[in-house]
MARBA-3410 file (N, C-alpha, C, O; in Angstrom, 1 decimal):
77
0.8,-1.1,0.1,-0.2,-0.2,0.2,0.7,1.2,0.0,1.7,1.1,0.6 ~ 0.6,2.4,-0.7,1.2,3.5,-0.6,1.4,4.1,0.7,0.8,3.6,1.6 ~ 2.2,5.0,0.8,1.6,5.7,2.0,0.6,6.8,1.8,-0.2,7.1,2.7 ~ 0.9,7.4,0.7,0.2,8.9,0.7,-1.4,8.4,0.4,-2.3,9.2,0.6 ~ -1.8,7.1,-0.2,-2.9,6.3,0.3,-3.6,5.7,1.8,-4.7,5.9,2.3
-2.7,5.1,2.2,-2.7,4.6,3.7,-3.5,5.7,4.8,-3.1,6.8,5.0 ~ -4.6,5.2,5.5,-5.0,6.0,6.8,-4.3,6.2,7.7,-3.4,5.4,7.8 ~ -4.5,7.0,8.3,-3.9,7.5,9.5,-3.5,6.3,10.3,-2.2,6.1,10.5 ~ -4.8,5.1,11.0,-5.0,4.0,11.8,-3.9,3.1,11.2,-3.1,2.7,12.0 ~ -3.7,2.5,9.4,-2.7,1.8,8.7,-1.9,2.3,9.2,-1.3,1.4,9.7
-1.1,3.8,9.4,0.1,3.9,9.9,0.5,3.5,10.3,1.4,2.7,10.3 ~ -0.3,4.2,11.3,0.1,3.7,13.3,0.3,2.4,13.5,1.3,2.3,14.2 ~ -0.3,0.7,13.0,-0.3,-0.4,12.7,1.1,-0.3,12.2,1.9,-0.7,13.1 ~ 1.5,-0.1,11.4,2.7,-0.5,10.4,3.4,0.2,11.3,3.4,-0.8,12.1 ~ 3.8,0.9,11.8,4.9,2.0,12.4,4.6,0.9,14.3,5.4,0.9,15.2
3.9,0.5,14.4,4.1,-0.7,15.3,4.4,-1.9,15.2,4.8,-2.6,16.1 ~ 4.1,-2.1,13.8,4.8,-3.5,13.8,6.4,-3.9,13.7,7.1,-4.9,13.9 ~ 6.8,-2.1,12.9,8.5,-2.2,12.4,8.7,-1.8,13.6,9.5,-2.7,13.9 ~ 8.6,-1.1,14.9,9.4,-1.2,16.3,9.5,-2.5,16.8,10.4,-3.0,17.4 ~ 8.3,-3.3,16.5,8.6,-4.2,17.0,9.8,-5.5,16.4,10.6,-6.2,17.1
9.6,-5.3,14.9,10.6,-6.0,14.5,12.0,-5.7,14.4,13.0,-6.4,14.0 ~ 12.0,-4.0,15.0,13.7,-3.2,15.6,14.0,-3.9,16.9,15.0,-4.4,17.2 ~ 12.8,-3.9,17.6,13.2,-4.1,19.2,13.6,-5.6,19.1,14.6,-5.7,19.7 ~ 13.2,-6.5,18.7,13.4,-7.9,18.2,14.7,-8.0,18.3,15.1,-8.9,19.0 ~ 15.7,-7.1,17.7,17.4,-7.8,17.4,17.7,-8.5,16.5,18.8,-9.0,16.3
16.7,-8.6,16.0,17.0,-10.0,15.3,17.2,-10.0,13.7,17.8,-10.8,13.0 ~ 16.6,-8.5,13.0,16.0,-8.0,11.7,17.8,-8.0,11.6,18.6,-7.9,12.6 ~ 18.2,-8.1,10.3,19.0,-8.3,9.8,19.6,-6.7,9.3,18.8,-5.9,8.8 ~ 21.0,-6.3,9.3,21.4,-4.8,9.4,20.0,-4.2,8.0,18.9,-3.6,8.2 ~ 20.3,-4.6,6.8,19.8,-3.8,5.7,18.3,-4.2,5.6,17.6,-3.7,4.6
17.6,-5.1,6.6,16.2,-4.8,6.1,16.2,-4.0,7.5,15.0,-3.6,7.5 ~ 16.7,-3.7,8.3,16.6,-2.2,9.8,16.5,-1.5,9.3,15.5,-0.8,9.4 ~ 17.6,-1.2,8.4,17.5,0.2,7.2,16.8,0.4,7.1,16.2,1.2,7.8 ~ 16.5,-0.1,6.1,15.0,-0.1,5.2,13.4,-0.2,6.0,12.4,0.4,5.5 ~ 13.4,-0.6,6.9,12.5,-0.6,8.0,12.5,0.7,8.2,11.7,1.3,7.5
13.6,1.3,9.1,14.0,2.7,9.7,13.7,3.5,8.6,13.3,4.7,8.9 ~ 13.8,3.3,7.5,13.2,3.8,6.1,12.0,4.6,6.7,11.8,5.6,7.3 ~ 11.0,3.4,6.0,9.9,3.3,5.6,9.3,3.9,7.0,8.2,4.5,7.0 ~ 10.1,3.9,8.4,8.9,4.3,9.7,9.3,5.8,9.4,8.2,6.4,9.7 ~ 10.1,6.6,9.1,10.4,7.6,9.0,9.3,8.5,8.2,8.6,9.5,8.6
9.3,7.8,7.1,8.3,8.2,5.9,6.9,8.2,7.1,6.3,9.2,7.5 ~ 6.5,7.1,7.4,4.9,7.1,8.2,4.9,7.8,9.3,3.8,8.0,9.8 ~ 6.2,8.2,9.8,5.8,8.9,11.2,5.7,10.3,9.9,4.6,10.9,9.8 ~ 6.3,10.7,9.3,6.2,12.2,8.6,4.5,12.1,8.1,3.9,13.0,8.6 ~ 3.9,11.5,7.4,2.6,10.9,7.4,1.7,11.3,8.1,0.7,11.9,7.7
2.1,10.8,9.3,0.9,10.8,10.5,0.7,12.4,11.5,-0.2,12.9,12.0 ~ 2.0,12.6,11.3,2.3,14.1,11.8,1.6,15.2,10.4,1.2,16.2,11.0 ~ 1.4,15.3,9.1,0.9,15.4,8.6,-0.7,15.4,8.3,-1.3,16.3,7.9 ~ -1.1,14.4,8.5,-2.6,14.0,9.0,-2.9,15.0,10.3,-3.7,15.9,10.2 ~ -2.3,14.8,11.3,-2.1,15.2,12.6,-2.7,16.8,12.5,-3.7,17.4,13.0
-1.8,17.2,11.8,-2.0,18.6,11.4,-3.2,19.1,11.0,-3.7,20.2,11.4 ~ -3.7,18.1,9.9,-4.7,19.2,9.1,-6.0,18.6,9.7,-7.0,19.2,9.5 ~ -5.9,17.7,10.3,-7.1,17.5,11.3,-6.9,18.7,12.5,-7.9,19.4,12.5 ~ -6.2,18.9,13.2,-6.0,20.0,13.9,-6.5,21.1,13.2,-7.1,21.9,13.8 ~ -6.3,21.4,12.0,-6.5,22.7,11.1,-8.3,23.1,11.3,-8.9,24.1,11.5
-8.7,21.6,11.1,-10.6,21.7,11.1,-11.3,21.7,12.0,-12.5,21.8,12.1 ~ -10.2,21.5,13.2,-11.1,21.5,15.1,-11.3,22.9,15.0,-10.7,23.8,14.5 ~ -12.6,22.8,15.9,-12.7,24.5,16.0,-13.2,24.5,17.9,-14.0,23.7,18.5 ~ -12.6,25.3,18.3,-13.2,25.1,20.0,-14.5,26.5,20.2,-14.6,27.5,19.5 ~ -15.2,26.3,21.2,-15.9,27.0,21.4,-15.4,27.8,22.8,-15.5,27.2,23.9
-14.9,29.1,22.7,-14.8,30.0,23.7,-15.7,30.9,24.3,-16.4,31.6,23.5 ~ -15.9,31.2,25.5,-17.3,31.9,26.4,-16.4,33.5,26.3,-15.3,33.7,26.8 ~ -16.9,34.1,25.7,-16.5,35.5,25.9,-16.7,36.3,27.1,-17.0,35.6,28.1 ~ -16.4,38.1,27.2,-16.4,38.2,28.4,-17.4,38.6,28.3,-17.6,39.1,29.4 ~ -18.7,38.7,27.4,-19.9,39.3,27.9,-20.8,37.7,28.1,-22.0,37.7,28.4
-20.0,36.7,27.8,-20.9,35.6,28.2,-21.8,34.4,27.3,-22.7,33.6,27.5 ~ -20.7,35.0,26.0,-21.4,34.4,24.6,-20.3,33.5,23.9,-19.1,33.9,23.8 ~ -20.6,32.2,23.4,-19.5,31.5,23.2,-19.3,31.7,21.7,-20.0,31.7,20.7 ~ -18.1,32.0,21.9,-17.7,32.2,20.5,-16.9,31.2,19.5,-15.9,30.7,20.1 ~ -17.1,30.8,18.3,-16.5,29.6,18.2,-15.3,30.6,17.3,-15.4,31.7,16.8
-14.3,29.5,17.4,-12.8,30.1,17.1,-11.7,28.5,16.3,-12.0,27.3,16.2 ~ -10.8,28.9,16.0,-9.6,28.1,15.4,-9.3,26.9,16.7,-9.9,27.0,17.7 ~ -8.7,26.2,16.4,-8.4,25.7,17.8,-7.2,25.7,17.5,-6.7,25.4,16.4 ~ -6.1,26.1,19.2,-5.0,26.6,18.5,-4.2,25.6,19.4,-4.4,25.7,20.6 ~ -3.3,24.6,19.0,-2.4,23.5,20.4,-1.2,24.4,20.9,-0.2,23.9,21.4
-1.4,25.4,20.8,-0.2,26.1,21.6,-0.6,27.1,22.6,0.2,27.9,23.0 ~ -1.8,27.1,22.8,-1.7,28.0,24.2,-1.0,27.5,25.1,-0.9,28.0,26.2
END
């Protein structure tokens, strides 16, 4: 499956598989390097998907006059 078409959940599942394989210590060096490279690409994909989701999230903030105002979500608060 191409990474670009992979769902966030599938990417996370594949990352978990890669981590288990690398943690086992029995993966040959060439395979480990290939898995590591794939993992880096999956992390990038997941971060992009999370950033995109964050841009779509709105939050309700109570203004000083007591009314609810919808604003863009900001994780940097």
